[in-house]
C-alpha positions in Angstrom: -100.0 22.8 59.9 -99.3 19.0 60.0 -101.5 16.9 62.2 -99.9 15.9 65.5 -101.1 12.9 67.5 -99.2 13.6 70.8 -100.7 16.4 72.9 -98.9 19.2 74.7 -99.7 20.3 78.2 -98.3 23.8 79.1 -98.2 25.3 82.6 -99.6 28.9 82.8 -97.5 31.4 84.8 -96.1 34.9 84.8 -94.2 34.3 81.5 -97.4 33.1 79.6 -100.3 35.1 81.1 -100.3 37.8 78.4 -103.5 37.2 76.4 -101.9 37.7 73.0 -99.0 35.4 73.8 -101.3 32.7 75.2 -103.3 32.8 72.0 -100.1 32.3 70.0 -99.1 29.4 72.2 -102.5 27.7 71.6 -102.1 28.2 67.9 -98.6 26.8 68.1 -99.9 23.6 69.6 -101.0 23.8 73.3 -103.8 21.3 73.9 -104.1 21.4 77.7 -103.3 24.3 80.0 -102.1 23.4 83.5 -102.9 25.7 86.4 -100.5 25.0 89.2 -102.3 25.5 92.6 -99.0 25.5 94.5 -98.8 29.2 93.5 -101.4 32.0 93.5 -104.8 32.7 95.1 -108.1 31.2 94.2 -109.0 34.4 92.3 -105.8 34.2 90.3 -106.8 30.7 89.1 -110.3 31.8 88.3 -108.9 34.8 86.3 -106.4 32.6 84.5 -109.1 30.0 83.6 -111.1 32.8 82.0 -108.0 34.0 80.1 -107.5 30.4 78.7 -111.1 30.1 77.6 -111.0 33.5 75.8 -107.6 32.8 74.1 -108.8 29.4 72.9 -111.9 31.0 71.5 -109.9 33.6 69.6 -107.6 30.9 68.3 -110.5 28.8 67.2 -109.3 25.8 69.2 -110.7 24.0 72.2 -108.2 23.3 75.0 -108.6 21.5 78.3 -107.8 23.1 81.6 -106.0 20.9 84.2 -106.0 22.0 87.9 -102.9 20.6 89.5 -103.3 20.4 93.3 -100.4 21.3 95.6 -100.7 18.2 97.9 -99.0 18.0 101.2 -96.2 20.6 102.0 -93.3 18.3 102.9 -90.9 21.1 103.4 -88.4 22.7 105.8 -89.4 26.1 107.4 -87.8 29.5 106.9 -84.3 30.8 107.7 -83.4 34.0 109.5 -81.2 35.0 106.5 -83.3 33.3 103.8 -80.8 30.5 103.4 -77.7 28.7 104.9 -74.7 27.0 103.4 -74.5 23.4 104.7 -71.1 21.7 104.6 -70.5 18.0 104.4 -69.9 16.4 107.8 -71.7 19.2 109.7 -74.5 18.4 112.1 -78.0 19.8 111.3 -81.3 19.5 113.2 -84.8 19.4 111.6 -87.1 20.4 114.5 -90.8 20.1 114.2 -91.3 22.1 117.5 -89.0 25.0 116.5 -90.8 28.3 116.1 -87.9 30.7 115.6 -86.3 31.1 112.2 -83.6 28.6 111.1 -79.8 29.0 111.1 -76.7 27.0 110.3 -77.4 24.5 113.1 -81.1 23.7 112.3 -84.5 24.7 111.0 -88.2 24.2 111.7 -90.5 22.1 109.7 -93.7 22.8 107.7 -94.1 19.0 107.8 -94.6 18.2 111.5 -94.9 14.4 111.1 -91.3 14.0 110.0 -90.0 12.8 113.4 -92.5 9.9 113.3 -91.7 8.9 109.7 -87.9 8.5 110.0 -85.4 6.6 112.2 -81.6 6.4 112.5 -79.9 5.4 109.2 -82.6 6.9 106.9 -81.4 9.2 104.2 -83.3 12.5 103.6 -83.0 14.4 100.3 -83.7 18.1 100.3 -84.1 20.6 97.5 -84.8 18.1 94.8 -82.0 15.8 96.0 -79.3 18.4 95.8 -78.7 18.2 99.6 -78.4 14.8 101.3 -78.7 14.3 105.1 -78.2 11.0 107.1 -80.5 10.6 110.1 -78.4 10.0 113.3 -81.2 9.9 115.8 -84.8 11.1 116.5 -85.2 12.8 119.9 -88.9 13.7 120.5 -89.6 16.4 117.8 -86.0 16.7 116.7 -84.5 14.8 113.7 -80.7 15.0 114.3 -78.7 14.5 111.0 -75.3 14.7 109.5 -74.8 16.5 106.2 -73.7 13.9 103.6 -73.8 16.2 100.6 -73.8 19.9 101.3 -75.0 23.0 99.5 -77.2 26.1 99.9 -80.5 25.3 101.6 -83.1 28.1 101.4 -86.6 28.7 102.7 -89.4 26.1 102.3 -87.4 23.6 100.3 -88.9 20.1 99.8 -88.0 17.0 101.8 -88.0 13.5 100.4 -87.0 10.2 102.1 -85.0 7.8 100.0 -87.1 4.8 99.2 -90.3 6.5 100.3 -92.2 6.2 103.6 -93.5 9.7 104.4 -97.0 9.4 105.7 -98.4 12.8 104.6 -102.0 12.4 103.3 -102.4 13.1 99.6 -105.3 15.6 100.1 -104.9 18.5 102.4 -107.4 21.1 103.6 -106.0 23.5 101.0 -106.5 20.9 98.3 -110.1 20.5 99.3 -110.7 24.2 99.0 -108.8 24.3 95.7 -111.0 21.5 94.3 -114.0 23.8 94.9 -112.3 26.7 93.1 -111.4 24.4 90.2 -115.0 23.2 89.9 -116.3 26.8 89.9 -114.7 27.2 86.4 -115.3 23.6 85.5 -111.7 22.4 85.2 -111.6 19.5 82.8 -109.0 17.6 84.7 -107.8 17.6 88.3 -104.3 16.3 89.0 -103.8 14.8 92.4 -100.3 15.2 94.0 -98.6 12.4 95.9 -101.3 9.7 96.0 -100.1 6.5 97.6 -103.0 4.2 96.7 -106.4 3.8 95.1 -108.1 5.2 98.3 -106.5 8.6 97.9 -107.8 8.8 94.3 -111.3 7.6 95.3 -111.4 10.3 98.0 -110.4 12.9 95.4 -113.1 11.6 93.1 -115.8 12.0 95.7 -114.6 15.6 96.6 -114.6 16.6 92.9 -118.0 15.1 92.2 -119.6 16.9 95.2 -118.0 20.2 94.3 -118.9 19.8 90.6 -122.5 18.7 91.1 -124.0 22.2 91.1 -122.4 22.8 87.7 -123.5 19.3 86.3 -119.8 18.7 85.6 -117.6 15.7 86.1 -113.8 16.3 85.8 -111.3 13.7 84.7 -108.8 12.6 87.5 -105.1 12.3 86.9 -102.9 10.6 89.6 -99.4 12.1 89.7 -97.1 9.2 90.3 -94.3 10.7 92.4 -94.0 8.5 95.5 -92.2 5.2 95.8 -95.3 3.8 97.6 -97.4 4.4 94.5 -95.4 2.0 92.3 -96.6 -1.3 93.8 -100.2 0.1 93.8 -100.0 1.4 90.2 -102.7 -0.9 88.7 -105.1 -0.1 91.5 -104.5 3.6 91.2 -105.0 3.4 87.4 -108.2 1.5 87.8 -109.9 4.3 89.8 -108.3 7.2 87.9 -108.8 8.6 84.4 -105.1 8.7 83.9 -101.7 9.1 85.4 -98.8 11.6 85.2 -95.3 10.3 85.2 -94.1 13.0 87.6 -90.4 12.3 87.3 -89.1 15.0 89.7 -90.1 13.7 93.1 -90.3 10.1 91.8 -86.6 10.2 90.8 -85.6 11.5 94.3 -87.4 8.6 96.0 -86.5 5.7 93.7 -83.2 7.1 92.2 -82.7 8.7 88.9 -81.6 5.5 87.1 -84.8 3.7 87.9 -87.1 6.3 86.3 -86.7 5.6 82.5 -87.8 2.0 82.8 -90.6 3.0 85.2 -91.8 5.6 82.7 -92.0 2.9 79.9 -93.8 0.5 82.3 -96.3 3.2 83.3 -97.1 4.3 79.8 -97.6 0.7 78.7 -99.8 -0.2 81.6 -102.0 3.0 81.2 -102.6 2.2 77.5 -103.4 -1.4 78.3 -106.0 -0.3 80.8 -107.6 2.2 78.5 -106.3 5.1 80.6 -104.5 8.4 79.8 -100.9 9.2 80.5 -98.9 12.4 80.7 -95.1 12.5 80.8 -93.7 15.4 82.8 -90.8 17.2 84.5 -87.7 18.8 82.9 -88.7 17.8 79.4 -87.3 21.0 77.9 -85.7 22.4 81.1 -82.8 24.2 79.3 -85.3 26.3 77.3 -86.1 28.2 80.5 -83.0 30.2 79.7 -82.0 29.1 76.1 -83.9 29.5 72.8 -83.0 25.9 71.7 -83.3 22.6 73.6 -80.3 20.2 74.3 -80.0 17.1 72.1 -80.8 15.0 75.2 -84.1 16.8 75.7 -85.0 16.3 72.1 -84.4 12.5 72.6 -86.3 12.5 75.9 -89.5 14.0 74.3 -89.2 11.8 71.3 -88.8 8.7 73.4 -91.9 9.5 75.4 -93.8 9.9 72.1 -92.4 6.6 70.8 -93.5 4.9 74.0 -97.1 6.0 73.3 -97.6 8.8 75.9 -100.8 10.8 75.3 -99.1 14.1 76.2 -95.8 15.7 77.1 -95.8 18.4 79.7 -94.0 21.7 80.2 -93.7 23.3 83.7 -91.3 26.2 84.4 -90.5 26.3 80.6 -93.8 28.0 79.9 -94.7 29.3 83.4 -91.5 31.3 84.1 -89.1 30.7 81.1 -87.8 33.2 78.7 -89.0 31.4 75.6 -92.5 30.0 76.2 -93.7 30.2 72.6 -90.5 28.9 71.1 -90.6 25.9 73.6 -94.1 25.0 72.3 -92.9 25.2 68.7 -89.8 23.1 69.3 -91.8 20.4 71.3 -94.5 20.2 68.6 -91.8 19.6 65.9 -90.1 16.9 68.0 -93.5 15.1 68.4 -94.2 15.3 64.7 -90.8 13.9 63.7 -91.1 11.1 66.3 -94.5 10.2 65.1 -93.2 9.6 61.6 -91.3 6.5 62.9 -92.7 3.1 62.0 -95.5 1.8 64.2 -95.9 -1.9 64.9 -98.5 -3.6 62.7 -101.9 -3.0 64.1 -102.9 -6.7 63.9 -100.3 -7.5 66.6 -102.2 -5.2 68.9 -105.4 -7.3 68.7 -104.0 -10.8 69.3 -105.3 -12.2 72.6 -107.7 -9.4 73.1 -111.3 -10.1 74.1 -114.1 -7.6 73.9 -117.3 -8.1 75.9 -118.9 -4.7 75.2 -120.6 -3.9 71.9 -119.3 -0.3 71.9 -115.7 -1.4 72.5 -116.0 -4.1 69.8 -117.3 -1.4 67.3 -114.3 0.9 68.2 -111.8 -1.9 67.6 -113.6 -2.9 64.4 -113.3 0.7 63.1 -109.6 0.7 63.8 -109.0 -2.6 62.1 -111.1 -1.8 59.0 -109.7 1.7 58.6 -106.1 0.4 58.9 -106.6 -2.3 56.2 -108.6 -0.1 53.8 -106.2 2.8 54.1 -109.0 5.1 55.2 -108.4 8.8 55.4 -110.1 9.2 58.7 -112.1 7.5 61.5 -115.0 9.5 62.7 -116.7 8.8 66.0 -120.0 10.4 66.9 -119.8 10.4 70.6 -121.6 11.7 73.7 -119.2 10.6 76.5 -115.9 10.3 74.6 -115.5 6.6 75.5 -115.3 5.3 71.9 -112.5 7.7 70.8 -110.6 6.9 74.0 -110.6 3.2 73.3 -109.5 3.8 69.7 -106.7 6.1 70.8 -105.1 3.4 72.9 -103.9 1.6 69.8 -101.1 2.8 67.4 -102.7 3.7 64.1 -101.7 6.3 61.5 -105.4 7.0 60.6 -106.5 10.2 62.4 -109.5 10.0 64.7 -112.0 12.8 64.6 -114.4 12.8 67.5 -117.6 14.8 66.9 -119.6 15.6 70.0 -122.5 17.9 70.9 -121.1 18.3 74.4 -118.5 21.1 75.1 -117.3 19.3 78.2 -116.6 16.1 76.2 -114.8 18.1 73.5 -112.5 19.7 76.1 -111.8 16.4 77.9 -110.8 14.7 74.6 -108.2 17.4 74.0 -105.9 15.2 76.0 -106.4 12.0 74.0 -103.6 10.9 71.7 -104.4 11.0 68.0 -107.9 12.4 68.6 -109.1 15.7 67.2 -112.3 16.7 69.1 -114.8 18.8 67.2 -118.1 20.3 68.3 -121.1 19.2 66.2 -124.8 19.3 67.0 -125.6 15.7 66.1 -129.2 15.4 64.8 -131.5 12.9 66.4 -132.0 11.4 62.9 -129.1 9.0 62.1 -128.9 9.7 58.3 -129.0 13.4 58.9 -126.2 13.1 61.5 -124.0 11.0 59.1 -124.5 13.6 56.4 -123.6 16.4 58.8 -120.5 14.6 59.8 -119.3 14.2 56.2 -120.0 17.9 55.6 -117.9 18.7 58.7 -115.0 16.7 57.2 -115.3 18.2 53.7 -115.4 21.8 55.1 -112.1 21.2 57.0 -110.4 19.5 54.0 -110.0 16.3 56.0 -111.5 14.3 53.2 -112.0 14.9 49.5 -114.0 13.2 46.7 -113.1 9.5 46.4 -111.7 9.2 50.0 -112.8 6.4 52.2 -113.5 7.0 55.9 -115.0 4.9 58.8 -117.7 6.3 61.0 -119.1 5.0 64.3 -122.3 6.0 66.1 -125.1 4.7 68.3 -128.7 4.0 67.7 -130.8 5.6 69.0 -128.8 8.7 68.6 -127.7 10.6 71.7 -127.9 7.7 74.1 -124.5 7.6 76.0 -122.6 4.4 75.9 -124.6 3.2 72.9 -122.1 3.0 70.0 -123.4 0.0 68.1 -122.8 0.9 64.4 -119.8 1.0 62.1 -120.2 2.3 58.5 -117.5 2.6 55.8 -118.2 5.5 53.5 -116.7 6.7 50.3 -117.0 10.5 49.6 -118.9 11.1 46.4 
């Protein structure tokens, strides 16, 4: 199977919870499994996490688990008949105080703060933007609107305000409980929904660290960029997160569809420049929920995210509830491979104007530069924390990076890093023995053969985190 640099995140759901199918999906290319906490009970997620760990073990691969928090429920309430058909020009009331079920004239709100967040003239987008309402007036708890674009509105559909401006906090009481559940099975990443600023992410970090402390675990934090307010705060959010998700669904509703492709490119570029991870998500292979092949536009969409340098491309309903979860993974893996064959910019250009103040970072960059110019077969990083492979993976290079770590948690976390293949290896305390073991590891996996050159980085003394201070160029005997 050819080596793929871009990673695939797949959402687990009813369509992919069969153990044998999940194992096949992991073999076909899933690197990270997303558990969507918007659905299911705490026990469901605990059971599914166990399912993932077992399937990965059978497949002989290590995959990361990402717990995706639900975030605030900015939704309408329920209707007496389950749904209503709204017609353009009709009046419709969103009422935060309403307790009875909704009808053609109005509906209650799960999101009680809406009357304080909107005023006359605002535009509300419901059900992923398919229904558009113009706010006429706000009277106490009632938001009185006129239907601008009609359609079927059913129970609990989402509400967005054009241009942003809803004040719902990113972390709800449910999210706080869900963090505890996710830490009980040591989720490798936690994705935070609807953060508006760095403070939201710092709060999530504190909650995760407290919940994970009994397990001596520290998850990576992914900020889902899906609010208009998050865009001006992007740099600050990135600084306190481990990565971001370009969550194109809600983001497109708030900023407009046409603005999203340029924002996606900007976000990927900024994340890489700041040594952070980035996942591109939403509707990447949407048509494969029902069809065995993707549209040409979807193929281009996935390929463009790969060419932009995303760490991972994500599947949601395609693998959670679709008819072809395995085929979707296979198609996506092929698209990634083909896109990666395209010419990269010369590595040298990536280094101009860069200054490195840390020894370990300088060693990482030195390994890239040397391996690129020597035509090395591989770069090997002996790593405790995963920092050195992360820095290396922020630069476009055709040389595969193999990260050898004695820590299972580090191996799983690195499953999301672009162009990094994490492997578990008990690194000896003796440097020469560890280097010998590393070469043996490469030879057993047919990564290198006699005469091949590879670069290896490690730290002395061995096993001290953050201590990468040595680069060695080796030729296989």
